[in-house]
C-alpha positions in Angstrom: 30.1 1.9 -6.4 27.4 4.2 -7.8 26.6 4.0 -11.5 24.1 5.5 -13.9 22.4 4.3 -17.0 23.2 6.2 -20.2 19.6 7.4 -20.6 18.8 8.1 -16.9 20.4 10.5 -14.4 19.5 8.8 -11.1 22.5 6.8 -9.8 22.2 3.4 -8.2 24.5 0.8 -6.6 24.2 -2.8 -7.6 25.9 -5.4 -5.4 25.9 -8.3 -7.8 27.1 -11.7 -6.6 25.4 -13.9 -9.1 22.3 -14.6 -7.0 18.9 -15.6 -8.4 17.3 -13.1 -5.9 17.6 -9.4 -5.7 16.5 -6.9 -3.0 15.6 -3.4 -4.3 16.1 -0.8 -1.5 14.4 2.6 -1.4 15.6 5.1 1.1 13.8 7.8 3.1 14.0 11.5 2.5 16.9 12.0 4.9 17.5 8.4 5.9 20.0 7.1 3.4 21.8 3.7 2.9 24.6 4.3 5.3 22.2 4.6 8.2 21.8 1.6 10.5 18.5 0.1 9.1 19.8 0.0 5.6 23.4 -0.8 6.5 22.4 -3.9 8.4 19.6 -4.8 5.9 22.1 -4.8 3.2 24.5 -7.0 5.3 21.6 -9.3 6.0 20.7 -9.7 2.4 24.3 -10.5 1.4 24.5 -12.9 4.3 21.4 -14.6 2.8 22.9 -14.8 -0.6 20.7 -12.0 -2.1 22.0 -9.3 -4.5 21.2 -5.7 -3.5 20.3 -2.5 -5.4 20.3 0.9 -3.7 18.5 3.6 -5.7 20.1 7.0 -4.9 17.2 9.4 -5.7 17.4 12.8 -4.0 14.6 15.2 -3.1 14.3 18.5 -1.2 12.7 18.8 2.2 9.4 20.1 0.7 9.0 17.1 -1.5 6.3 15.5 0.7 4.2 18.7 0.7 3.0 17.8 -2.8 0.1 15.5 -3.5 0.8 11.8 -2.9 0.1 11.2 -6.7 2.9 13.7 -7.7 5.3 12.2 -5.1 4.6 8.6 -6.3 4.8 9.6 -10.0 8.1 11.4 -9.5 9.6 8.5 -7.6 8.4 6.0 -10.2 10.1 8.0 -12.9 13.3 7.8 -10.9 13.1 4.1 -9.9 11.4 2.4 -12.9 14.2 2.7 -15.5 16.7 1.2 -13.0 14.4 -1.6 -11.9 13.6 -2.5 -15.5 17.3 -2.5 -16.4 18.2 -4.8 -13.5 15.3 -7.2 -14.2 16.0 -7.3 -17.9 19.8 -7.6 -17.7 20.0 -10.2 -14.9 18.0 -13.4 -14.6 16.6 -12.9 -11.2 13.8 -15.3 -10.2 12.8 -13.6 -7.0 12.5 -9.9 -5.9 12.3 -8.3 -2.4 11.4 -4.7 -1.9 12.6 -2.7 1.2 11.4 0.8 1.7 12.0 3.2 4.6 9.5 6.1 5.2 9.3 7.9 1.8 10.8 4.8 0.2 7.6 2.9 1.1 5.5 5.1 -1.2 6.4 3.5 -4.5 6.0 0.0 -2.9 2.5 0.7 -1.5 1.3 3.0 -4.2 2.6 1.1 -7.3 4.6 -2.1 -6.9 2.1 -3.9 -4.6 -0.7 -3.3 -7.2 1.3 -4.8 -10.2 0.6 -8.4 -11.1 4.3 -8.9 -12.1 5.3 -8.5 -8.4 2.5 -10.6 -6.9 5.1 -13.0 -5.5 7.5 -10.3 -4.2 8.3 -10.0 -0.5 7.6 -6.5 0.9 9.6 -5.2 3.9 8.1 -1.8 5.1 10.1 0.2 7.6 8.1 3.1 9.1 5.7 3.4 6.2 3.8 6.7 5.7 0.4 5.3 6.6 -1.1 8.7 7.4 -1.8 8.8 3.7 -5.2 7.0 3.5 -4.4 5.6 0.0 -1.3 3.9 1.3 -3.1 2.4 4.3 -5.8 1.0 2.0 -3.2 -0.5 -0.3 -1.6 -2.3 2.6 -5.0 -3.5 3.9 -5.9 -4.9 0.5 -2.5 -6.5 -0.2 -2.1 -10.3 -0.4 1.7 -10.0 -0.1 3.7 -11.5 2.7 6.2 -9.4 4.5 7.1 -7.3 7.5 6.0 -3.9 8.7 8.0 -2.2 11.4 7.0 1.1 13.1 7.6 2.8 16.5 4.6 3.7 18.7 6.0 7.3 18.9 6.0 7.6 15.1 3.5 10.2 13.8 2.3 7.6 11.3 1.4 5.1 14.0 -2.3 4.8 15.0 -3.0 2.0 17.4 -6.6 1.5 16.3 -5.8 1.6 12.6 -2.9 -0.8 13.0 -5.1 -3.4 14.7 -6.8 -3.8 11.3 -3.6 -4.9 9.7 -3.4 -8.1 11.7 -5.8 -9.5 9.1 -3.1 -9.1 6.4 -0.2 -11.4 5.6 2.2 -9.0 7.1 4.0 -9.4 10.4 3.4 -6.1 12.2 6.2 -5.2 14.6 5.5 -2.1 16.8 8.5 -1.0 18.7 7.7 0.6 22.1 8.9 4.2 22.6 10.6 4.3 19.2 10.4 7.3 16.8 10.3 7.5 13.0 14.0 6.5 12.9 13.3 3.6 15.2 15.4 5.2 17.9 14.1 4.5 21.4 13.3 7.5 23.7 14.2 8.9 26.1 17.6 8.4 24.4 18.7 4.9 25.1 21.5 3.4 23.0 21.1 -0.2 24.3 17.3 -0.3 23.7 17.7 1.2 20.2 20.4 -1.4 19.3 18.1 -4.1 20.7 15.2 -2.8 18.6 17.5 -2.8 15.5 18.6 -6.4 16.2 14.9 -7.5 16.5 14.1 -5.8 13.2 16.9 -7.7 11.5 15.8 -11.0 13.1 12.2 -10.5 12.0 13.4 -9.5 8.5 15.3 -12.7 8.3 12.3 -14.7 9.5 10.1 -13.0 6.8 12.6 -14.1 4.1 12.4 -17.7 5.3 8.6 -17.7 5.8 8.2 -16.5 2.2 10.7 -19.1 1.0 8.5 -21.9 2.4 5.4 -20.9 0.5 
């Protein structure tokens, strides 16, 4: 159920089951939490005994035509009060961030650079790595996590992505997949297989981080 803070207009959903871990989810511009990647990510987190928070910000189609700094600042103003409320109100010991497309901007631009989240797990779905600042942030990150992108995504560059193998991220490039991770030419079975592989790798990432 969506709720809002008395002092903040952006709604959020908090699936609270008393866990010591929480997963903050940040959606894409048009890719919301009922879509497959988030629906099954949410299910996976609950299966793993992890609480979930969906932040329901909303922007118009031209939002990304602004500078990256303005985009990141706007998103942080929408996300930060909710994140702070969650962390101050509940005694979470571990945090996981999942972002899809636009939702990777605050992770790469802000949260990855904050010492308080040095131990957080970062799960990046189709990140907007055409922005040089975001690519550099990822290259310099010491975080562990997962990055998933399709090789037909406009933000995929084979040469650039080879540089990411030096990071602590598992990089999963899905053949013939677009920015929604749908496989083309239209192929339901291949798209479902890709989705299942993403969930399997996400689960592995959670357990790899758990061991360190």
